[in-house]
N, C-alpha and C positions, 0 to 999 in steps of 0.2 A: 707861295702865290696860289690862290684858289685855282683849282682845276689842274693840279699837277698830275693827276691820274688820267687826264684826257689824252686822246690819241694825238701823237705828235704829227705835225704837218711839215712838209718840206718848204723852206723859205727860198723863193726865187729873188732875183734882184729887185723886182717890182715891190714885193712884199717888204723887203728890207728897206727900200726907199720910203715906203709909206710909214713904217715904224719910225724911221729917222725924222720924217716930217712931223710926226706926232710927238716925238721926244722933244723936238725944238719948240713946238707950240701945240698942245693938246686941244686947243680950240679952233684950229684951222678947219675950214669947211671942206667937205668932200670934193666940191668942185675945184677948190684951190689946190688941194692935194692931187687930184686927178690930173690937172693941168701940168703939175710938176713931174708926175711919173708917167704921163702918157695914157691915162685911162679916162673913161667917162665918169661922171659923178656917181652913177648907179653902180658901175663896176668897182669903183673905189669903196663905196659903202659896203658892198658885198665882201670885198677883201678884208676890210676892217672888221666886219662882223665875224668872219671866219677866224681871223687872228684872235679876237676876243673869245669866241666860243671854244677854240682849241686850247686856251690858256697861255698862248704865247705872250699876250700883253693884256693890260687893263688900262682903261681910260678913267682916271680919277683926278680929283683936286688934291694935290700934295700940300699939306699944311704943316705948320709948326704947332703941335698939340699944346704946348705951354701958352701960346697966345690965344688959345680957344677955350681956356678954362680947365685944362688938364694939367694940374700943378706938378705932377710927378710922372716921369717917364724913366724906365730902367731896362737894362739888358740883364737877363738872368742866365748864368751858366748853370747847366744841370748835368749831374752825373747820374747814370741810369744803370740798373742791373736788368738783365733779360733783354727782350726785344725792344730796341730803341724806337722802332717805327710805331709800336703800340703807344708809347708815351708821347711821341711826336703827334700822333693823331689826336690823342686826348687833349694835349695842349692847344692844338689848332681849333678845337671846339670851344675854348674859353673865350667869352666876349671881350675880355680885357687884353687878350694876347693878340698883337698885330703882326707878329713875325715869328716863325719857327724854322730853324734850320739845323740839320744834322751836321756835326763837325768832327774833325779829327784833332786830337790834342788833349788838353786838360779836361775838356767837357765833351759830353756826348751830344748835347743839344744847346742851342742858344734860343731864348725866347724873349722878345721885346714886349713890354707891357706899357700901357698908357692908362693912367688913373688920375682921380681928382685930388688925392691927398696921400700923405704918408700912412694914415690909418687904413685907407683902401689898399695900398701896396702891401702892408702887413697881412691883411686878410687874404689877398691874392696869393701871397707866398705861403702862408700857413695853411689855409683852407684848401685853395684850389690847386696849387702846384706841389707842395710837399706832401699833400694827402693822396697824390696819385700813386697807384701801385707801380713799383719799379723805380721810383725816384729815390736815390740814395742821399744826395746832397745838392745844395744850391749855393751859388755865390751871386750876389746882386751888385750890379754896377749902376748907380743912380746917375742919371744925366743932369748936369747942372745948367748947361746952355748949349743950344744947337748952333754950331758954327758953319756947317756946310751940309747940304742935302740936295744932291743932284741925281737925276736919272737919265742923263743924256749921253750915255756911253756909246751910243751907236749900235751897229750890228757888225757881224763878221761873216 
C-alpha cells in the first residue's frame, strides 16, 4: 500500500468505525458517516484525511481489470538474493505492478501485475522484473477469472 513508510497512528474506536463504514460503502458522505460515529461532518472529513495521509487506508474504486481492457493479470513469485527490500522498492516503482508483498516460504516477494496482453506480460517479466539486480528467479501465476475480491474485513 502506498505510504507504508509513513508514521503510524493510533486507531481509536471512532477511527475504526469510520473505516468500517467506508469498507461497506466508500461513497458514503461525511455527514452520513459522522452521524453513525457521533462526529460532525467536518470532524469526520478531517479523520478520513488523516487516515489517508498516514497510509492506514485508501479510498479507491475497486475494479475487475479484465473487464476494463486489461486482458492479462498475474501474480509473480520472485526469489531474491541480497536485500529483499531493495528489490521490493524497485518493483513498487513499476507502473504495471499493482501489489508487492514480502513473504515467507518458497518466494521472497509476490508482485501482482496488470497488463493488456500476453506480449506485455512477457516484456514486464523479461525486461522489468527479471532484469532487476537481485532477482534470482520468478514463477508466474496467470489469472484466468476473478471469482472474489472483497476488502470489507473490518478492523480489530
